[in-house]
C-alpha positions as CSV (number, residue, x, y, z in Angstrom):
1,M,18.0,-7.2,10.2
2,S,17.3,-7.0,6.3
3,K,18.1,-10.7,6.2
4,Y,15.4,-11.7,8.2
5,L,12.9,-9.1,7.7
6,P,13.6,-7.6,3.8
7,Y,12.7,-3.8,3.5
8,D,11.4,-4.4,0.1
9,K,8.8,-7.2,1.5
10,N,7.5,-5.3,4.3
11,L,6.5,-1.6,5.5
12,L,9.3,0.4,6.2
13,V,9.1,4.2,8.0
14,S,12.1,6.0,8.5
15,L,11.8,8.2,11.1
16,T,13.1,11.6,11.9
17,P,13.1,14.1,14.8
18,K,9.9,15.9,13.7
19,T,8.0,12.9,13.1
20,T,4.5,12.3,15.1
21,V,2.7,9.2,15.6
22,L,0.0,10.7,13.1
23,D,2.8,10.7,10.5
24,I,3.9,7.0,11.5
25,Y,0.4,6.0,10.8
26,H,-0.2,8.0,7.5
27,T,3.1,6.4,6.1
28,V,2.4,3.2,7.2
29,L,-1.1,3.3,5.5
30,S,0.5,4.8,2.5
31,A,3.3,2.1,2.2
32,A,0.5,-0.2,2.3
33,G,-1.2,1.1,-0.8
34,I,-3.9,3.3,1.0
35,R,-4.3,6.6,0.0
36,I,-5.3,8.9,2.3
37,T,-6.9,12.2,1.8
38,A,-8.0,15.0,4.0
39,E,-11.5,15.2,5.4
40,T,-13.3,18.6,4.8
41,T,-15.4,19.6,7.9
42,E,-16.9,23.1,8.7
43,K,-16.2,24.6,11.8
44,R,-17.8,28.0,13.3
45,S,-15.1,29.3,15.2
46,T,-12.9,32.3,15.7
47,E,-10.0,30.3,16.4
48,A,-8.2,29.5,13.0
49,S,-5.6,26.4,13.2
50,V,-3.3,24.8,10.6
51,G,-2.0,21.5,10.6
52,F,-2.7,17.7,10.0
53,S,-6.1,16.5,10.9
54,A,-6.4,13.2,12.3
55,K,-9.9,12.6,11.1
56,V,-9.3,11.7,7.3
57,R,-10.6,9.2,4.3
58,A,-8.8,6.6,3.6
59,I,-9.3,5.2,0.0
60,V,-8.7,1.5,0.2
61,P,-8.0,-0.6,-2.5
62,L,-10.9,-3.1,-3.0
63,F,-9.9,-6.8,-3.8
64,G,-12.3,-9.7,-4.8
65,G,-14.5,-7.8,-6.9
66,G,-16.3,-5.8,-4.2
67,E,-18.7,-3.3,-5.4
68,A,-20.2,-1.5,-2.5
69,G,-19.5,1.8,-1.5
70,T,-17.0,2.5,-4.2
71,Q,-15.8,5.8,-5.3
72,G,-15.0,5.4,-9.0
73,G,-12.0,3.6,-10.2
74,L,-8.8,3.9,-11.9
75,K,-7.9,2.3,-14.8
76,A,-4.3,0.9,-15.2
77,G,-2.5,0.8,-18.8
78,S,-3.4,-3.0,-18.9
79,G,-7.0,-2.5,-19.1
80,N,-7.7,-3.5,-15.6
81,E,-9.7,-1.5,-13.4
82,Q,-9.2,-1.1,-9.7
83,K,-12.1,-0.3,-7.8
84,Y,-11.5,2.0,-4.5
85,E,-13.4,2.6,-1.3
86,E,-13.5,5.6,0.6
87,V,-13.8,5.1,4.4
88,P,-13.2,7.8,7.3
89,I,-10.6,7.0,9.7
90,N,-9.4,8.5,12.8
91,L,-5.6,8.3,12.7
92,E,-5.4,8.9,16.7
93,L,-6.9,5.2,17.0
94,P,-4.7,2.5,16.4
95,Q,-7.8,0.1,16.1
96,Q,-8.9,1.9,13.1
97,V,-5.5,2.0,11.7
98,A,-5.2,-1.9,12.2
99,E,-8.5,-2.9,11.2
100,L,-7.8,-0.8,7.6
101,L,-4.5,-2.8,7.4
102,K,-6.5,-6.1,8.0
103,E,-9.0,-5.0,5.4
104,I,-6.7,-5.1,2.6
105,G,-5.0,-8.3,3.7
106,S,-1.7,-6.8,4.7
107,K,0.6,-9.6,6.8
108,K,3.8,-7.4,6.3
109,W,5.8,-6.5,9.4
110,I,6.1,-2.7,9.9
111,I,9.7,-1.5,10.4
112,L,10.2,1.6,12.3
113,E,13.8,2.4,11.8
114,N,15.4,5.0,13.8
115,F,12.7,5.2,16.5
116,H,15.2,6.7,19.1
117,Y,15.3,10.2,17.2
118,L,11.6,10.7,18.4
119,N,11.3,12.6,21.3
120,D,10.4,10.9,24.5
121,D,6.8,12.0,24.5
122,I,6.2,10.6,21.5
123,Q,8.1,7.4,22.1
124,K,5.6,7.1,25.0
125,Q,2.8,7.8,23.1
126,F,3.5,5.1,20.4
127,A,4.4,2.7,23.4
128,F,1.2,2.9,24.5
129,D,-0.4,2.6,21.2
130,L,1.7,-0.7,20.2
131,R,0.1,-2.7,22.8
132,A,-3.2,-2.0,21.2
133,F,-1.7,-3.0,17.8
134,Q,-0.2,-6.0,19.4
135,E,-3.7,-7.3,20.4
136,L,-5.2,-6.8,17.2
137,G,-2.4,-8.7,15.0
138,V,-0.4,-5.9,13.8
139,R,3.1,-6.6,14.0
140,F,6.0,-3.9,14.4
141,V,9.8,-4.1,14.8
142,V,11.4,-0.9,16.5
143,L,14.7,-0.2,15.7
144,G,16.4,2.1,17.5
145,V,19.7,3.0,19.7
146,W,20.0,4.4,23.0
147,R,23.2,5.1,25.3
148,E,21.0,4.2,28.5
149,K,21.0,0.7,29.3
150,N,17.3,-0.5,29.2
151,R,16.3,2.8,28.2
152,M,12.7,1.6,27.2
153,A,12.1,-0.6,30.2
154,V,13.0,2.1,32.5
155,Q,11.8,5.1,30.9
156,W,7.8,4.2,30.8
157,R,6.9,2.8,34.0
158,P,3.9,3.6,35.5
159,V,3.6,6.8,37.5
160,G,5.3,6.7,40.8
161,Q,7.8,4.2,39.6
162,S,10.8,5.9,38.3
163,G,12.9,2.9,38.1
164,R,16.2,5.3,38.6
165,G,17.3,3.9,42.3
166,P,16.3,6.0,45.6
167,G,16.5,9.6,45.4
């Protein structure tokens, strides 16, 4: 695999059983050089919840000298100044993730390693998002090992088509 798509020249996401779809997208954007910050919102509710929100702000490096919407700069040791743009993003929407990757000019493949570690619901959710990414030109390689033959083809057929043979 690394002979054809070297890990160091692409975006690698190593998955674990605790990884969520939001974790995948957060890791992909971080590996692409996009910083993610939590968006602060005020809620008036008696319910308290703790966790990672899908609605965040992305700090995107600007290339080509763009000035609009910048939120300051970060000075490098060489004397160059990198400009960043802060944009809101909903990590639950693959289209927004894909558009952000296109905005920074990323043409790298995204390699999801150990996809089989994800629980079935996460695998299924990502499989639906994968179609949107494909239509938007974001390329993924999904690496996983399953005991069942044709696991991905059989597991996610439309409702009513189990693919497991007669009752």
